[in-house]
A tleap script that builds the chain and sets N, CA, C and O, in Angstrom:
source leaprc.protein.ff14SB
mol = sequence {
  NMET LEU LEU VAL ASN GLN THR ALA ASP THR
  LEU GLN SER LEU CYS LEU ASP PHE ALA THR
  LEU GLY ASP LEU LYS LEU VAL GLU ARG PRO
  SER VAL TYR THR ILE ALA PRO HIE SER PHE
  GLN SER ILE THR ALA THR ILE LYS VAL SER
  SER THR GLU THR GLY VAL VAL PHE GLY SER
  ILE LEU TRP GLY PRO VAL GLY GLY THR GLY
  ASN GLY GLY THR MET ARG CYS SER GLU ARG
  HIE PRO CHIE
}
set mol.1.N position { 30.943 -64.627 -8.206 }
set mol.1.CA position { 30.638 -64.957 -7.149 }
set mol.1.C position { 30.011 -66.210 -7.013 }
set mol.1.O position { 28.923 -66.329 -7.576 }
set mol.2.N position { 30.597 -67.463 -6.198 }
set mol.2.CA position { 29.732 -68.742 -6.467 }
set mol.2.C position { 29.395 -69.216 -5.247 }
set mol.2.O position { 30.159 -69.611 -4.365 }
set mol.3.N position { 27.997 -69.147 -5.237 }
set mol.3.CA position { 27.141 -69.865 -3.569 }
set mol.3.C position { 27.337 -71.220 -3.717 }
set mol.3.O position { 27.528 -71.640 -4.859 }
set mol.4.N position { 27.329 -71.986 -2.794 }
set mol.4.CA position { 27.804 -72.950 -2.398 }
set mol.4.C position { 26.816 -73.266 -1.499 }
set mol.4.O position { 26.931 -72.868 -0.340 }
set mol.5.N position { 25.521 -74.145 -1.958 }
set mol.5.CA position { 24.538 -74.955 -1.137 }
set mol.5.C position { 24.916 -76.221 -0.214 }
set mol.5.O position { 24.367 -77.309 -0.385 }
set mol.6.N position { 26.091 -75.955 0.981 }
set mol.6.CA position { 26.711 -77.754 2.032 }
set mol.6.C position { 25.397 -78.013 2.287 }
set mol.6.O position { 25.344 -79.202 2.600 }
set mol.7.N position { 23.840 -77.320 2.332 }
set mol.7.CA position { 23.140 -78.235 3.105 }
set mol.7.C position { 22.088 -79.111 2.533 }
set mol.7.O position { 22.055 -79.161 1.304 }
set mol.8.N position { 21.227 -79.807 3.194 }
set mol.8.CA position { 20.086 -80.897 2.713 }
set mol.8.C position { 18.880 -80.057 1.992 }
set mol.8.O position { 18.273 -80.520 1.026 }
set mol.9.N position { 18.625 -78.916 2.497 }
set mol.9.CA position { 17.781 -78.222 2.157 }
set mol.9.C position { 17.511 -77.072 0.923 }
set mol.9.O position { 18.504 -76.638 0.340 }
set mol.10.N position { 16.354 -76.656 0.591 }
set mol.10.CA position { 16.509 -76.072 -0.414 }
set mol.10.C position { 16.333 -74.402 0.151 }
set mol.10.O position { 15.438 -74.119 0.947 }
set mol.11.N position { 17.289 -73.378 -0.364 }
set mol.11.CA position { 17.612 -72.085 0.172 }
set mol.11.C position { 16.570 -71.132 -1.109 }
set mol.11.O position { 16.714 -70.762 -2.274 }
set mol.12.N position { 15.690 -71.063 -0.217 }
set mol.12.CA position { 14.613 -70.354 -1.298 }
set mol.12.C position { 14.954 -68.635 -1.097 }
set mol.12.O position { 15.603 -68.237 -0.130 }
set mol.13.N position { 14.533 -67.910 -1.927 }
set mol.13.CA position { 14.334 -66.243 -2.036 }
set mol.13.C position { 15.962 -65.948 -1.341 }
set mol.13.O position { 16.095 -65.210 -0.365 }
set mol.14.N position { 17.033 -66.582 -1.949 }
set mol.14.CA position { 18.405 -65.718 -1.508 }
set mol.14.C position { 18.724 -64.935 -1.831 }
set mol.14.O position { 19.104 -65.206 -2.970 }
set mol.15.N position { 18.906 -63.885 -1.636 }
set mol.15.CA position { 19.817 -62.996 -2.318 }
set mol.15.C position { 20.697 -62.471 -1.594 }
set mol.15.O position { 20.656 -62.553 -0.366 }
set mol.16.N position { 21.887 -61.680 -2.425 }
set mol.16.CA position { 23.064 -61.318 -1.383 }
set mol.16.C position { 22.815 -59.604 -1.343 }
set mol.16.O position { 22.409 -59.009 -2.341 }
set mol.17.N position { 23.130 -58.878 0.006 }
set mol.17.CA position { 22.508 -58.152 0.110 }
set mol.17.C position { 24.704 -56.905 -0.031 }
set mol.17.O position { 25.637 -57.104 0.747 }
set mol.18.N position { 24.717 -56.066 -0.989 }
set mol.18.CA position { 26.030 -55.602 -0.586 }
set mol.18.C position { 26.372 -54.114 0.418 }
set mol.18.O position { 25.404 -53.364 0.548 }
set mol.19.N position { 26.826 -53.967 0.655 }
set mol.19.CA position { 27.155 -52.116 1.228 }
set mol.19.C position { 28.948 -52.053 0.621 }
set mol.19.O position { 29.749 -52.986 0.681 }
set mol.20.N position { 29.202 -50.642 0.051 }
set mol.20.CA position { 30.252 -50.275 -0.053 }
set mol.20.C position { 30.716 -49.040 1.250 }
set mol.20.O position { 30.075 -48.413 2.093 }
set mol.21.N position { 32.293 -49.130 0.822 }
set mol.21.CA position { 33.035 -48.331 1.525 }
set mol.21.C position { 34.338 -47.723 0.974 }
set mol.21.O position { 35.378 -48.355 0.789 }
set mol.22.N position { 34.087 -46.025 0.667 }
set mol.22.CA position { 35.339 -45.403 0.318 }
set mol.22.C position { 34.925 -45.528 -1.266 }
set mol.22.O position { 33.998 -46.328 -1.391 }
set mol.23.N position { 35.416 -44.876 -2.689 }
set mol.23.CA position { 34.788 -44.623 -3.505 }
set mol.23.C position { 34.387 -45.507 -4.577 }
set mol.23.O position { 34.728 -45.577 -5.758 }
set mol.24.N position { 33.533 -46.197 -3.828 }
set mol.24.CA position { 33.045 -47.574 -4.719 }
set mol.24.C position { 31.554 -47.292 -4.387 }
set mol.24.O position { 31.039 -46.872 -3.350 }
set mol.25.N position { 30.905 -47.723 -5.830 }
set mol.25.CA position { 29.286 -47.747 -6.109 }
set mol.25.C position { 28.756 -48.728 -6.159 }
set mol.25.O position { 29.507 -49.356 -6.905 }
set mol.26.N position { 27.835 -49.487 -5.864 }
set mol.26.CA position { 27.303 -50.383 -6.010 }
set mol.26.C position { 26.208 -49.830 -7.283 }
set mol.26.O position { 25.259 -49.112 -6.968 }
set mol.27.N position { 26.431 -50.221 -8.689 }
set mol.27.CA position { 25.588 -50.206 -9.528 }
set mol.27.C position { 24.378 -50.943 -9.603 }
set mol.27.O position { 23.263 -50.421 -9.600 }
set mol.28.N position { 24.677 -52.547 -9.690 }
set mol.28.CA position { 23.799 -53.187 -10.204 }
set mol.28.C position { 23.636 -54.217 -9.390 }
set mol.28.O position { 24.572 -55.017 -9.418 }
set mol.29.N position { 22.132 -54.646 -8.158 }
set mol.29.CA position { 22.355 -55.476 -7.334 }
set mol.29.C position { 22.231 -56.724 -7.685 }
set mol.29.O position { 21.716 -56.757 -8.802 }
set mol.30.N position { 22.495 -57.987 -7.198 }
set mol.30.CA position { 22.103 -59.307 -7.926 }
set mol.30.C position { 21.063 -59.726 -7.485 }
set mol.30.O position { 20.754 -59.411 -6.336 }
set mol.31.N position { 20.233 -60.539 -8.242 }
set mol.31.CA position { 18.846 -61.110 -8.151 }
set mol.31.C position { 18.668 -62.070 -7.108 }
set mol.31.O position { 19.633 -62.469 -6.456 }
set mol.32.N position { 17.456 -62.485 -6.897 }
set mol.32.CA position { 17.387 -63.313 -5.964 }
set mol.32.C position { 17.041 -64.736 -6.347 }
set mol.32.O position { 16.041 -64.897 -7.047 }
set mol.33.N position { 17.808 -65.872 -5.939 }
set mol.33.CA position { 17.676 -67.233 -6.447 }
set mol.33.C position { 17.094 -68.214 -5.482 }
set mol.33.O position { 17.091 -67.891 -4.294 }
set mol.34.N position { 16.630 -69.300 -5.815 }
set mol.34.CA position { 16.643 -70.100 -5.321 }
set mol.34.C position { 17.597 -71.669 -5.756 }
set mol.34.O position { 17.498 -72.329 -6.791 }
set mol.35.N position { 18.476 -71.913 -4.576 }
set mol.35.CA position { 19.388 -72.727 -4.540 }
set mol.35.C position { 18.984 -74.379 -4.199 }
set mol.35.O position { 18.652 -74.621 -3.038 }
set mol.36.N position { 19.004 -75.313 -5.019 }
set mol.36.CA position { 19.075 -76.314 -4.524 }
set mol.36.C position { 19.858 -77.300 -3.601 }
set mol.36.O position { 21.072 -77.262 -3.799 }
set mol.37.N position { 19.424 -78.215 -2.592 }
set mol.37.CA position { 20.286 -78.564 -1.886 }
set mol.37.C position { 22.042 -79.102 -2.452 }
set mol.37.O position { 22.011 -78.553 -3.553 }
set mol.38.N position { 22.682 -79.410 -2.426 }
set mol.38.CA position { 24.201 -79.234 -2.841 }
set mol.38.C position { 23.769 -78.997 -3.965 }
set mol.38.O position { 23.381 -79.857 -4.756 }
set mol.39.N position { 23.789 -77.935 -4.136 }
set mol.39.CA position { 23.834 -77.222 -5.494 }
set mol.39.C position { 24.562 -76.211 -5.620 }
set mol.39.O position { 25.227 -75.964 -4.614 }
set mol.40.N position { 24.720 -75.389 -6.646 }
set mol.40.CA position { 25.622 -73.752 -6.357 }
set mol.40.C position { 25.244 -73.022 -7.501 }
set mol.40.O position { 24.863 -73.667 -8.478 }
set mol.41.N position { 25.285 -71.604 -7.566 }
set mol.41.CA position { 24.856 -70.656 -7.866 }
set mol.41.C position { 25.866 -69.425 -8.256 }
set mol.41.O position { 26.459 -68.721 -7.438 }
set mol.42.N position { 25.922 -69.334 -9.471 }
set mol.42.CA position { 27.097 -68.316 -10.159 }
set mol.42.C position { 26.538 -66.764 -9.645 }
set mol.42.O position { 25.782 -66.256 -10.474 }
set mol.43.N position { 26.717 -66.169 -8.764 }
set mol.43.CA position { 26.280 -64.462 -8.931 }
set mol.43.C position { 26.888 -63.422 -8.867 }
set mol.43.O position { 27.646 -63.355 -7.899 }
set mol.44.N position { 26.846 -62.030 -9.928 }
set mol.44.CA position { 27.403 -61.214 -10.043 }
set mol.44.C position { 26.981 -60.211 -9.736 }
set mol.44.O position { 25.755 -60.291 -9.662 }
set mol.45.N position { 27.577 -58.648 -9.356 }
set mol.45.CA position { 26.875 -57.687 -8.952 }
set mol.45.C position { 28.209 -56.372 -9.607 }
set mol.45.O position { 29.383 -56.688 -9.795 }
set mol.46.N position { 27.684 -55.028 -9.840 }
set mol.46.CA position { 28.442 -54.380 -10.730 }
set mol.46.C position { 28.558 -53.299 -9.923 }
set mol.46.O position { 27.663 -52.460 -9.821 }
set mol.47.N position { 29.951 -53.232 -9.136 }
set mol.47.CA position { 30.683 -52.337 -8.443 }
set mol.47.C position { 31.215 -50.986 -9.672 }
set mol.47.O position { 31.788 -51.430 -10.667 }
set mol.48.N position { 31.046 -49.519 -9.607 }
set mol.48.CA position { 31.879 -49.208 -9.953 }
set mol.48.C position { 32.843 -48.338 -9.415 }
set mol.48.O position { 32.357 -47.443 -8.724 }
set mol.49.N position { 34.215 -48.335 -9.542 }
set mol.49.CA position { 35.286 -47.343 -9.082 }
set mol.49.C position { 35.565 -46.359 -9.768 }
set mol.49.O position { 35.953 -46.254 -10.931 }
set mol.50.N position { 35.170 -45.044 -8.345 }
set mol.50.CA position { 35.703 -43.890 -8.924 }
set mol.50.C position { 37.594 -43.615 -8.867 }
set mol.50.O position { 38.211 -42.948 -9.698 }
set mol.51.N position { 38.032 -44.127 -8.005 }
set mol.51.CA position { 39.616 -43.916 -7.751 }
set mol.51.C position { 40.235 -45.209 -7.272 }
set mol.51.O position { 39.753 -46.237 -6.795 }
set mol.52.N position { 41.638 -44.759 -7.596 }
set mol.52.CA position { 42.450 -45.954 -7.204 }
set mol.52.C position { 42.868 -46.314 -5.794 }
set mol.52.O position { 43.652 -47.217 -5.501 }
set mol.53.N position { 42.042 -45.224 -4.680 }
set mol.53.CA position { 41.914 -45.628 -3.612 }
set mol.53.C position { 41.427 -46.641 -2.981 }
set mol.53.O position { 40.584 -47.249 -3.642 }
set mol.54.N position { 41.700 -47.176 -1.649 }
set mol.54.CA position { 41.423 -48.076 -1.114 }
set mol.54.C position { 40.086 -48.116 -0.905 }
set mol.54.O position { 39.508 -47.030 -0.950 }
set mol.55.N position { 39.203 -49.458 -0.605 }
set mol.55.CA position { 37.706 -49.317 -0.451 }
set mol.55.C position { 37.290 -50.667 -0.093 }
set mol.55.O position { 37.914 -51.708 -0.298 }
set mol.56.N position { 35.903 -50.482 0.594 }
set mol.56.CA position { 35.592 -52.133 0.929 }
set mol.56.C position { 34.114 -52.375 0.651 }
set mol.56.O position { 33.212 -51.541 0.585 }
set mol.57.N position { 34.070 -53.483 0.527 }
set mol.57.CA position { 33.099 -54.412 0.201 }
set mol.57.C position { 32.500 -55.098 1.057 }
set mol.57.O position { 33.018 -56.215 1.075 }
set mol.58.N position { 31.319 -54.984 2.094 }
set mol.58.CA position { 30.726 -55.948 2.740 }
set mol.58.C position { 29.574 -56.560 2.046 }
set mol.58.O position { 28.840 -55.948 1.270 }
set mol.59.N position { 29.451 -57.860 2.386 }
set mol.59.CA position { 28.076 -58.512 2.115 }
set mol.59.C position { 27.356 -59.399 3.441 }
set mol.59.O position { 27.952 -60.090 4.268 }
set mol.60.N position { 25.837 -59.121 3.336 }
set mol.60.CA position { 25.332 -60.022 3.616 }
set mol.60.C position { 24.953 -61.291 2.814 }
set mol.60.O position { 25.354 -61.277 1.650 }
set mol.61.N position { 24.179 -62.514 3.251 }
set mol.61.CA position { 23.721 -63.258 2.586 }
set mol.61.C position { 22.202 -63.597 2.959 }
set mol.61.O position { 21.989 -63.893 4.134 }
set mol.62.N position { 21.301 -63.583 2.206 }
set mol.62.CA position { 19.710 -63.386 2.833 }
set mol.62.C position { 18.726 -64.943 2.242 }
set mol.62.O position { 18.617 -65.210 1.045 }
set mol.63.N position { 18.309 -65.520 2.994 }
set mol.63.CA position { 17.211 -66.270 2.546 }
set mol.63.C position { 16.171 -66.558 3.521 }
set mol.63.O position { 16.113 -66.538 4.750 }
set mol.64.N position { 15.174 -66.901 2.345 }
set mol.64.CA position { 13.905 -67.596 3.614 }
set mol.64.C position { 12.899 -67.654 2.884 }
set mol.64.O position { 12.896 -68.105 1.738 }
set mol.65.N position { 12.047 -67.247 3.421 }
set mol.65.CA position { 11.348 -68.023 4.560 }
set mol.65.C position { 11.463 -69.074 4.943 }
set mol.65.O position { 11.255 -69.902 4.056 }
set mol.66.N position { 11.777 -69.601 6.157 }
set mol.66.CA position { 11.957 -70.654 6.716 }
set mol.66.C position { 11.064 -70.930 8.147 }
set mol.66.O position { 10.737 -70.052 8.946 }
set mol.67.N position { 10.777 -72.299 8.248 }
set mol.67.CA position { 10.243 -72.729 9.319 }
set mol.67.C position { 8.875 -72.578 9.845 }
set mol.67.O position { 8.516 -72.315 10.993 }
set mol.68.N position { 8.092 -72.823 8.647 }
set mol.68.CA position { 6.696 -72.491 8.913 }
set mol.68.C position { 5.996 -72.978 7.599 }
set mol.68.O position { 6.526 -73.715 6.768 }
set mol.69.N position { 4.765 -72.478 7.531 }
set mol.69.CA position { 3.697 -72.715 6.305 }
set mol.69.C position { 3.490 -71.565 5.679 }
set mol.69.O position { 2.490 -71.351 4.994 }
set mol.70.N position { 4.496 -70.672 5.886 }
set mol.70.CA position { 4.402 -68.863 5.636 }
set mol.70.C position { 4.203 -68.212 6.091 }
set mol.70.O position { 4.786 -67.175 5.775 }
set mol.71.N position { 3.302 -68.142 7.160 }
set mol.71.CA position { 2.783 -66.921 7.965 }
set mol.71.C position { 3.774 -67.253 9.226 }
set mol.71.O position { 3.627 -66.384 10.085 }
set mol.72.N position { 4.608 -68.109 9.552 }
set mol.72.CA position { 5.677 -68.183 10.650 }
set mol.72.C position { 7.179 -67.596 10.448 }
set mol.72.O position { 7.968 -66.939 11.127 }
set mol.73.N position { 7.149 -68.321 8.846 }
set mol.73.CA position { 8.863 -67.942 8.494 }
set mol.73.C position { 9.441 -66.906 8.684 }
set mol.73.O position { 8.850 -65.884 9.032 }
set mol.74.N position { 10.466 -66.963 8.527 }
set mol.74.CA position { 11.743 -66.022 9.353 }
set mol.74.C position { 12.898 -66.110 8.119 }
set mol.74.O position { 13.168 -67.047 7.368 }
set mol.75.N position { 13.608 -64.413 8.241 }
set mol.75.CA position { 14.264 -64.506 7.063 }
set mol.75.C position { 15.487 -65.116 7.774 }
set mol.75.O position { 15.246 -65.426 8.941 }
set mol.76.N position { 16.823 -65.380 7.326 }
set mol.76.CA position { 17.928 -65.880 7.730 }
set mol.76.C position { 19.075 -65.175 7.257 }
set mol.76.O position { 19.339 -64.991 6.069 }
set mol.77.N position { 19.756 -64.782 8.250 }
set mol.77.CA position { 21.201 -63.805 7.441 }
set mol.77.C position { 22.167 -64.341 7.894 }
set mol.77.O position { 22.028 -64.942 8.960 }
set mol.78.N position { 23.549 -64.305 7.205 }
set mol.78.CA position { 24.645 -64.802 7.306 }
set mol.78.C position { 25.276 -63.363 7.866 }
set mol.78.O position { 24.781 -62.236 7.825 }
set mol.79.N position { 26.795 -63.904 8.507 }
set mol.79.CA position { 27.438 -62.567 8.785 }
set mol.79.C position { 28.196 -61.305 7.865 }
set mol.79.O position { 28.838 -61.792 6.934 }
set mol.80.N position { 28.253 -59.977 7.915 }
set mol.80.CA position { 28.945 -59.570 6.789 }
set mol.80.C position { 30.196 -59.986 6.707 }
set mol.80.O position { 30.504 -60.563 7.750 }
set mol.81.N position { 30.963 -59.957 6.019 }
set mol.81.CA position { 32.509 -60.360 5.806 }
set mol.81.C position { 33.241 -59.016 4.768 }
set mol.81.O position { 32.621 -58.633 3.776 }
set mol.82.N position { 33.901 -58.715 4.952 }
set mol.82.CA position { 34.279 -57.662 3.692 }
set mol.82.C position { 35.320 -58.120 2.854 }
set mol.82.O position { 36.289 -58.265 3.600 }
set mol.83.N position { 35.577 -58.369 1.913 }
set mol.83.CA position { 35.870 -58.858 0.624 }
set mol.83.C position { 36.797 -58.008 0.296 }
set mol.83.O position { 37.344 -58.086 -0.804 }
savepdb mol mol.pdb
quit
């Protein structure tokens, strides 16, 4: 997966959170990254497939903290989209 930061802000502590449905299992979670403004990062996750039946992978992108000097920062989250 290729993540592209299309903002003028540095995205700190960015991670992908995956969930699966069906005969799929997340084996290895992606690392945590910092992506500079207008930059990109290639991210991989290992998913074990147990059968040829249909499965669904959902994901969220989390990044932060933002909006403060450290004590008042909050994590931001994108919507979950099936892949």
